[in-house]
C-alpha positions in Angstrom: 0.0 0.0 0.0 1.7 3.2 -1.2 0.0 6.6 -1.6 -0.5 8.1 -5.1 -2.7 10.8 -6.6 -6.2 9.6 -7.7 -6.8 8.5 -11.2 -10.1 8.4 -13.1 -12.2 5.2 -13.0 -13.2 3.9 -16.4 -13.9 0.1 -16.3 -14.7 -2.4 -19.0 -14.2 -6.1 -19.4 -13.8 -8.7 -22.2 -16.2 -11.5 -22.6 -15.7 -14.6 -20.3 -14.2 -16.7 -23.1 -11.3 -14.3 -23.9 -7.9 -15.9 -24.1 -4.9 -15.0 -21.9 -3.3 -11.7 -22.8 -2.5 -8.2 -21.7 -5.2 -6.3 -23.6 -9.0 -6.2 -23.3 -11.1 -7.7 -26.1 -12.4 -5.1 -28.6 -15.9 -6.8 -28.2 -15.8 -6.2 -24.5 -19.1 -6.0 -22.7 -19.2 -2.6 -21.0 -19.2 -2.3 -17.2 -17.8 0.2 -14.8 -17.2 1.1 -11.2 -19.8 3.6 -10.0 -18.9 5.9 -7.2 -21.2 5.4 -4.2 -19.3 7.4 -1.6 -16.6 10.0 -1.3 -14.8 12.2 1.2 -14.0 9.3 3.5 -10.7 9.5 5.5 -8.3 7.1 3.8 -10.6 4.1 3.4 -8.7 0.8 3.6 -11.5 -1.9 3.3 -15.2 -2.3 2.6 -17.4 -5.2 3.5 -20.9 -6.2 4.7 -22.3 -8.0 7.7 -24.3 -11.3 7.5 -28.0 -10.7 7.6 -27.8 -7.0 6.5 -29.0 -5.9 3.1 -28.0 -2.6 1.7 -25.5 -1.9 4.5 -21.7 -1.5 3.9 -18.9 -1.0 6.5 -15.8 1.0 5.5 -12.7 1.0 7.6 -10.8 4.4 7.7 -7.1 4.2 8.3 -7.1 6.6 11.4 -9.3 4.1 13.3 -13.0 4.7 12.4 -15.5 2.4 10.8 -18.1 4.2 8.7 -21.5 2.9 7.6 -23.2 3.2 4.1 -26.9 2.5 4.1 -28.4 2.1 0.6 -25.5 4.3 -0.7 -25.8 7.0 1.9 -23.1 7.7 4.5 -24.5 7.5 8.0 -23.5 10.4 10.2 -22.8 8.2 13.2 -19.7 6.0 12.8 -20.1 2.3 13.6 -17.1 2.4 15.9 -14.2 4.8 16.6 -11.0 3.2 18.1 -8.7 6.0 16.9 -7.4 6.3 20.5 -5.9 2.8 20.1 -4.5 3.2 16.6 -1.2 4.3 15.1 -2.1 5.6 11.6 0.1 6.7 8.7 2.0 5.1 5.8 1.1 1.4 5.8 -0.2 1.4 9.4 -3.6 2.1 10.9 -7.0 0.4 11.0 -6.7 -2.1 8.1 -9.8 -4.3 8.0 -13.0 -5.5 9.7 -14.6 -9.0 9.7 -18.0 -10.0 11.0 -18.7 -13.3 12.7 -20.9 -15.6 10.4 -23.5 -15.5 13.2 -23.3 -11.7 13.6 -27.1 -11.3 13.1 -27.6 -13.0 16.4 -24.3 -12.7 18.4 -23.2 -9.2 17.1 -19.5 -10.2 17.3 -17.0 -8.5 15.0 -13.2 -8.2 14.7 -10.7 -5.5 13.8 -7.1 -5.7 12.5 -5.0 -2.6 13.3 -1.6 -1.3 14.4 -1.7 -0.1 18.1 0.0 3.1 19.3 3.3 1.2 19.5 3.0 -0.1 16.0 2.3 -3.7 17.0 -0.1 -5.7 14.9 -3.4 -6.3 16.8 -6.6 -8.2 16.3 -9.4 -7.3 18.6 -12.9 -8.7 19.1 -15.8 -6.4 19.8 -19.6 -6.6 20.1 -22.2 -4.3 18.8 -25.8 -3.5 19.9 -26.9 -4.3 16.3 -26.5 -0.7 15.2 -23.1 0.6 16.5 -20.0 -1.1 17.9 -19.3 -0.9 21.6 -15.7 0.1 22.2 -15.7 -1.0 25.8 -16.3 -4.6 24.7 -12.9 -4.8 23.1 -10.8 -8.0 23.7 -7.4 -8.6 22.4 -7.0 -11.8 20.4 -3.6 -11.3 18.8 -0.5 -9.1 19.4 2.5 -9.4 17.2 5.5 -7.2 17.9 6.1 -4.8 15.0 8.1 -1.8 16.3 11.4 -1.9 14.4 9.9 -1.0 11.0 6.7 0.6 10.1 5.9 -1.3 6.8 4.7 -4.7 5.8 1.9 -4.9 8.4 -0.4 -7.3 6.5 -3.9 -6.3 7.4 -6.6 -8.7 6.2 -9.1 -10.4 8.5 -11.5 -12.8 6.8 -13.7 -15.7 7.9 -13.1 -18.8 5.8 -15.6 -21.2 4.4 -14.8 -23.3 7.5 -16.2 -20.6 9.8 -12.8 -19.9 11.3 -11.1 -16.5 11.4 -8.0 -15.9 9.3 -5.4 -13.1 9.5 -2.6 -12.3 7.1 0.5 -10.7 8.6 3.5 -9.1 6.8 7.1 -10.0 7.3 7.8 -7.2 9.8 9.1 -4.6 7.4 12.3 -3.1 5.9 13.6 -4.8 2.7 14.5 -8.4 2.1 13.0 -9.6 5.4 16.3 -9.0 7.3 15.3 -11.2 10.3 14.0 -14.0 8.1 10.6 -13.9 9.8 8.6 -15.3 6.8 10.5 -18.7 6.6 10.7 -19.0 10.4 7.7 -21.0 11.8 8.6 -19.7 15.3 7.5 -16.2 14.2 3.9 -15.0 13.5 5.2 -12.5 10.9 4.9 -13.3 7.2 2.1 -15.8 7.9 -1.5 -16.8 7.3 -2.9 -17.5 10.7 -6.2 -19.2 11.7 -8.2 -19.1 14.9 -11.4 -20.8 16.1 -13.1 -17.8 17.7 -15.9 -20.1 19.0 -13.6 -22.2 21.1 -12.5 -20.8 24.5 -8.8 -20.8 24.9 -8.1 -21.6 21.3 -4.7 -20.4 19.9 -3.7 -19.1 16.5 -2.4 -21.7 14.1 0.0 -21.1 11.1 -1.6 -22.4 7.9 0.6 -20.5 5.5 4.0 -18.9 5.6 6.7 -17.4 3.3 4.5 -14.3 2.7 6.1 -10.9 2.3 3.0 -8.6 2.8 -0.3 -10.3 1.9 -2.4 -7.3 1.0 -5.8 -8.9 0.7 -6.7 -12.6 0.6 -10.2 -14.1 0.0 -12.1 -17.2 -0.9 -14.2 -17.8 -4.0 -17.6 -18.4 -2.4 -18.5 -21.0 -5.2 -15.3 -23.1 -5.4 -13.8 -22.2 -2.0 -10.5 -21.6 -3.6 -8.2 -19.3 -1.6 -6.6 -16.3 -3.4 -3.7 -14.3 -1.9 -2.3 -11.1 -3.4 1.3 -10.9 -2.0 3.3 -7.7 -2.4 6.8 -8.1 -3.9 10.1 -6.5 -3.3 12.1 -5.2 -6.2 10.6 -6.7 -9.3 7.6 -9.0 -9.0 4.0 -8.9 -7.7 2.1 -12.1 -7.3 -1.2 -13.8 -6.8 -1.4 -17.3 -5.3 -4.3 -19.7 -5.5 -5.0 -22.8 -3.3 -7.8 -25.2 -3.9 -9.7 -26.6 -0.8 -7.7 -29.8 -1.0 -4.4 -27.8 -1.1 -5.5 -25.7 1.9 -5.7 -28.8 4.1 -1.9 -28.9 4.4 0.7 -26.2 5.4 1.7 -24.0 2.4 5.0 -22.2 2.0 4.7 -19.2 -0.4 8.5 -18.9 -0.8 9.5 -15.5 0.5 12.4 -14.4 1.1 14.0 -17.1 -1.0 11.6 -16.5 -3.9 10.0 -13.3 -5.2 7.3 -14.4 -7.5 8.9 -17.2 -9.6 12.3 -15.5 -9.4 15.1 -16.3 -7.0 15.5 -13.5 -4.5 18.2 -14.7 -2.1 21.2 -17.0 -2.9 22.6 -19.3 -0.3 19.3 -19.9 1.4 16.8 -22.7 1.0 13.1 -22.6 1.9 12.0 -24.3 5.0 11.1 -28.0 4.3 7.8 -27.8 6.2 4.7 -28.1 4.1 4.3 -27.5 0.3 6.3 -24.9 -1.6 3.8 -22.8 -3.6 4.5 -20.7 -6.7 2.1 -18.0 -7.9 -0.6 -18.5 -10.5 0.3 -15.1 -12.0 3.0 -12.5 -11.6 3.6 -9.0 -13.0 6.7 -6.9 -13.1 7.5 -3.4 -11.8 7.2 -1.8 -15.2 5.7 1.6 -15.9 5.4 2.6 -12.2 3.7 -0.6 -11.0 4.7 -1.3 -7.4 2.2 -3.1 -5.2 -0.5 -5.7 -5.8 -3.9 -5.2 -4.3 -5.6 -8.6 -4.0 -9.3 -8.9 -4.6 -12.3 -11.2 -5.0 -13.9 -13.6 -7.4 -17.0 -11.9 -8.6 -20.2 -13.9 -7.8 -22.8 -11.2 -7.9 -25.7 -10.8 -10.3 -25.3 -7.1 -11.4 -22.6 -8.0 -14.0 -23.1 -11.5 -15.5 -20.1 -11.2 -17.8 -17.7 -10.8 -14.8 -19.0 -13.8 -12.9 -16.3 -16.3 -11.9 -13.4 -13.9 -12.5 -10.9 -12.8 -9.8 -10.2 -9.1 -9.9 -7.0 -7.6 -8.6 -5.0 -4.4 -9.3 -1.8 -2.4 -8.7 -1.9 0.3 -6.0 0.5 2.7 -7.7 -0.7 2.7 -11.4 -4.4 1.9 -10.6 -4.4 -0.8 -13.3 -6.9 -3.7 -12.9 -6.6 -7.3 -14.1 -8.9 -10.2 -13.9 -8.3 -14.0 -14.2 -10.2 -17.2 -14.2 -8.8 -20.2 -12.4 -9.9 -23.8 -12.8 -8.8 -26.4 -10.2 -6.2 -23.9 -9.1 -4.7 -23.5 -12.6 -4.8 -20.3 -14.7 -7.5 -20.6 -17.4 -7.5 -17.0 -18.6 -6.1 -13.6 -17.7 -6.7 -10.1 -19.1 -6.1 -6.5 -18.3 -9.3 -4.6 -17.8 -9.9 -1.0 -18.9 -9.9 0.4 -15.4 -7.6 2.8 -13.5 -8.1 3.9 -9.9 -5.5 5.9 -8.0 -4.5 4.7 -4.6 -6.4 1.4 -4.9 -6.4 0.3 -1.3 -8.7 -2.6 -1.4 -11.5 -4.6 -3.0 -14.5 -5.7 -1.1 -17.6 -7.9 -1.4 -21.1 -7.8 0.1 -23.3 -10.6 1.2 -24.7 -10.9 -2.4 -21.3 -11.3 -4.0 -21.2 -7.8 -5.5 -17.8 -6.2 -5.9 -16.5 -2.9 -4.5 -13.3 -1.0 -4.5 -11.8 1.6 -2.2 -9.3 4.4 -2.8 -7.1 5.9 -0.2 -8.1 9.2 -1.7 -11.6 8.8 -0.1 -13.9 7.0 -2.6 -15.8 3.8 -2.6 -17.0 2.3 -5.9 -19.3 -0.6 -6.9 -19.0 -2.7 -10.0 -22.1 -2.2 -12.3 -23.0 -2.6 -15.9 
């Protein structure tokens, strides 16, 4: 996540059967991202809560969660934890996740950097309308005080009903402390927690990640997608099928950057399966940092259904791909540019959204 001036949104997509390639099909079915909110304070994520139609929750980097009801910004925030948050650069309030049973239990979870810079995951409860700050309970604290970048930031409930968190490697360049390949560290990891079991502890289910800036599951196939930010040359997207998710996965960093060797004289840890990305792209033309997204499963844009959308934070470019059994079936560059593309998001109906650090929220429409 790196700041950049906002660019104009113009979005179109090729038909589903298009072959792999860098350009959009000339016979593309037109669709676009329609602005539904603006003037937000550095929005980092957008999502919905189970059982709520027409309601979106947007995390703002300084520590506030805002609410959009049928496209209108509610004056009262959902929750304000800015007194707990260190905000700036890559740090701040980075995502929110709602318990699958939120409609009844009102439990939700926030991922943020605390005032020391440490990575935190807190559980809160709401009264059904607003979050209650005094209900906060710490579930995770990972020391992150030496450097202020590579904080990870995604919280997501998986198809198994468990809570997942993606942490960065701790910052600087080249993972100087080798956190990502070290299974004794919680940095550079995909972590999982059973929030319904008292006394449960976080389990490492993926490692070798540099800065997983957004991961998600395809709600139809249950494939896991991870956008992992690269170092000097390569950005990557990784895909794991449900069967592949049953075992420990090693995504290769700091030994590998994308499919290219990054360090010499070091081998990856032998634990689990070494994973190489389904797609990569190079730091050409100002590209710098992948923003992972979602597989579209909504109804508003039938021609986009089944495609995974992801983009680059610096250039605002958007690509989409289709995977079959974890293998790349097609990829294309979409006619979309959005400055400071901080995140994609999805609502309960599978509709796709995007946020810009410059303050806007957009929805994919025809």
